[in-house]
Structure formats: structure tokens, C-alpha cells
Phi, psi and omega in degrees: 000123182291151177266153179244042181288336177281065190298314183294321177297317179298319180298314181298321181296314181289323177296324178297315180295320180300322184268008177302133172303150185303325181296317180289323177300317180297324179297315180292325178292321178300317180296316180294321179295319179300318177295318179298314183295317184280315188280328193242305192295329179290342180256349184276116185304320182297310184280335175298320177286318183296324183256028184301330183261013183240135174273098185300333180296338182265356184270112172253177180296336178282348181238027184295335183291354175282346180265141178286159175287158172250136180242160180296324180299326176293318183292331181300321178054201181243354184267188180290320186252168175306146188285347190261031178288137177278327186243175172291148183307329183295345181271004182257150185252338184233139176234126176222176185223144176290167185285340183076019181302319183246031180153191180291148179299150179241133177283126180240133182248150176227140170286167177300322179295316180293322179295324175297326176296318175303313183298317180293321179296325179296338182296333175298318180293316181293327172299313181299327179278347182056052177246152183203196188303338180279351183273156175238124187247141172248124177267101185266069174211174197284339185061028172274195183290340176303136187302322173041234180253027180302315180290328175296323178302309180291324180294320179293321177297316179299331181277348176103008179285151164282127186237128180250114173281146182225034190306315187263002186279149171287169179299317179298319179292324176296318179297322177295321177297316179302318179289313189292327180262004182054051180298140179252344183225135176241136174249122181192177172278158174303320179301317184284331174299320178288323177296317178297321178296322179295315180293321179302320179294322180294327183254017171067042174252126176268101184296334181291347179262003175277176181276357184298127179239340180224137174237112183263118188241160176189181173099342182194161174300147179153312183296334178252004178269116190309314184294320180289314179301318181297321181294318178294314182296323179294319182291324186260341187065035184222166180267133177271132176243117181272153168205169181220148177201175178209144179303324184281346187237311187121184180282094192262348187234142176218154190275162170278172185297331183264005179056041178264353181172201184231137166278142168275124182287087186278008167279344181248344182205160173268137181245135171228161175227141181249127177298131176291337184288313185230008176066018178269154175285130181267119179298149180301323182294340181269356181282149179285161169293153185294338177294339181248015191272348186304321179249025181287177185290145175277145183211164172259136181277133177239131185231145174235123179287143180251337186234006181257085190278337182282338184210063187284155168230140181238123181052054184277122178281104186288336187080003180277131180270127186219163169244094185282150178201169179262116183275138181302132174061031177221132178281332182291144175296141179244141180245106183294125182081006180068211176277119187275343182155197180253140181298328181279000175270356185296136176246145172246096184262109181049045175087358181254127177285123184228139177240145180307324181295328178293322179289320179298323177303320179287314182299317183290351175282356176255099185302334184280351177277115185276317181210161181208168174212136176255136174233120176260136179214168182245129176244106187068236179262004188250138171284139177232162184221137175235139179239127173252137181229147166257124184210147178279354177227160177280101184246012185302309184295318182291318178293318178302319180294317180294323176297320178296317183290314190271336178250343183075026183227145168265122184240138177288125179237136175220148177268136177244166183295151180302141175064024176262339177272151183291151173251160188225133173269319178262224181295135176289142177235068183270354182253115178254117184252109180258014183267171168277160178305145182266164179273112183296341181291350180270357180291136179243000000 
């Protein structure tokens, strides 16, 4: 495993790639795609069948729309492992599993070469966090088969950090570990960062007095959502660094210097976006500048791996909801606000399109709200929403008013007893959807 002790050299190299003009970036992507098409896809049973009627040699990035999309349901297949393996299972070195957030978990395999690609991709995130060999990291996740921060663990070791796994520890024991080794970096989900802060308060630990200076989060919206990021940073006295990845793709996103969103690491994958309104691919030239992206169009992110030959995906519909834009002096696609949620989480409440992340942004602006849960249900032909909150004060009227002002909706809010709502170590599951699937053609 290569070392990343030449930190400044690595930074310059990655910064150079980030600032590549779009034309040069496209050239390097074309070369990588040509290698993928010739070296891998012609040998991959899944894509050989899927692209049976397509001459891959004629497909350039300008003709990508000739290829069909790939969906998670296709990858699930009927076997033990993901359907898109290039080789026999015995040729793979790593086995992980998806979280199962939107269905049953899927087994994903990586060759040693592909896993090294994950580690190298993580260096963009570690650059953004400005961490190196002098740092001590605590990995606050379960270390089970879920992919979680497994690649971050190996990437941090490769970079020279001291890394402490805490898989079997309770939250209180993890907090003691953070104190005892003077950890400077924490890897966890946004939900668990807030859960650790809640437990720390209960057992009289002042997190702002620990050595922690960076909290690297992923797995759910939050790291790029101002209210959530602010709540975590206030509790810990540390800076939150967001990133994004997927078991099917790898660690594909890293933040800008101002933490306003995520760059798609287009040195490792091709990025496209699909309009939620009409399901068409939006050309890069039609995207707004990032200064105007706050109220820009919503889209679904589509990714194609360029360097993951053992388990490739082509035009993979991630289901991630984003606001794409063109960042000044950067060739990589930028997503304002990071990943905003899942496209299948969208609710249409009395004609208004609403996403759980938009509601969480409002809820997290109330520091006294400790935990919450959203429940969507259908009454007749109409979607309805109920919010339960745990709070040390009666905030029902005030929260209801803010939801009315900022969303244009009256939502039922009720306070429940302390510690009755679930807490989360991995991805938070605060959104309970009791509706039938919605018609995407109604999105505006």
C-alpha cells in the first residue's frame, strides 16, 4: 500500500486536477473511458448482455446518451453478489455490503486494484480536511460488512495517521477513547456526531475542550446543510467536512473550501444529471453558475466509474438529489448544498414538492430540539406529513410557524417524551414513508 507522506505534493497534484479546464478534463476522461470500454465492458457479462446492441467502440462522451442507464434493481440480480462483476468471485479481495436503505442489502466486491483506487480517491477528502501524519483519527462506526468508512480507514493509514477503530464500543466508551488518545479527527455520520454530542452532555463531557478539530461525515445529508453542520460544529468546537460515496461507485465527492457543497471527483468517474421535471439529461453548458445555484433546478446524479474495472457501473442512477452548477475555475461538477436527499423520498404535500432534508434544515435551526421523526402518509388522494420532536421546551407553535413560512405548508407537529425516538450510529432513518410510490411526472 503506497504512503501519502508527500502531503504537499499530493495536494498540488489533486488541486491541479480540480482546476483542469473542462476541455483537458474531457480528454483524460475520454482516454479512461476508452480503456474501460475496451479492457472491461467487453469482458463483463452484465454489460456485455446489456450493451449487446451497441458498438462500444463508437461511443464517445459526446454520444453517451446512446447507452441505457443502469439501476440498482438491475445490479441486485438474483445471485449472492452484485450482478456486474467482471471476474469470478475468487479474484476479488474485498467484500462489503450496501446499507439497504432503499431495499435489501447488496454484496459488492472489489479487486485489490479497485480497492487501491478507493484509497486514492479518498485523498481528495483528506486534502479538503487538511489532515496528515500528525493527526489521530477515531473511526466511529460499526466495522460490520456495511461499507461505511472502511475505505477511509485504509486511506487514513496510507496517509500516515494513527487510526483507532471503535466497532464494538458504546457511545460513552467511544467518547472516552476520543479523550484518552487526544483524537483530532472523527469519522462518522452526521446523525452519530449529534448522538455523541447528546451522550457527552449526559455524562458531563465538554466536547469543545477535546483535541478534536475535524469531523469528517458522510452517509446522509447533513454535512453540507448549514443548520446541521452548525449544530455539530457548535457542539464539538470542530469543523465539519462533508463527503459522499456509494458502494456501487466509491468515494466520489469532496467539499469546497467554504463547505457550500461537494465537487464530483471527475478524475474517477463521469458525472451526468437528470432533470427531475422531465427526466432529460441536462447539458453542462445549461447549468447555472454556482453563485446562482441556491434556487437552481433539482436533478438526479448519474455516475459512470472510470477506474473500477472489477465492478464497473455505467450511467448509474444514484438516486441522489442534487442542485448541480458550474464552479468558477474548476472543471469538476459542483453540487450546491451537497447531496440534498434521495429522489424517492420526495413528498408532494398539497401540491408543494417537499424533501426531508429541507424540513431537517428548519428543525435543526432550533437548538432545543434533540431528535425528531417525519412520517408521511396518504389521506385520500393527498400526501400528509406529521413531525414528532423531542425538545426541552414547548416549540410546537414556533416550529409550525417556521414550517408555514419557509415551506408554505401547515404541518402537524407534536412533542413526544424524551428518549422515545430512535438514535442512529450509521445512517439516520428519521423519515418514515407510509405512502404508495408517487408519480414522478407530477414533479415541477
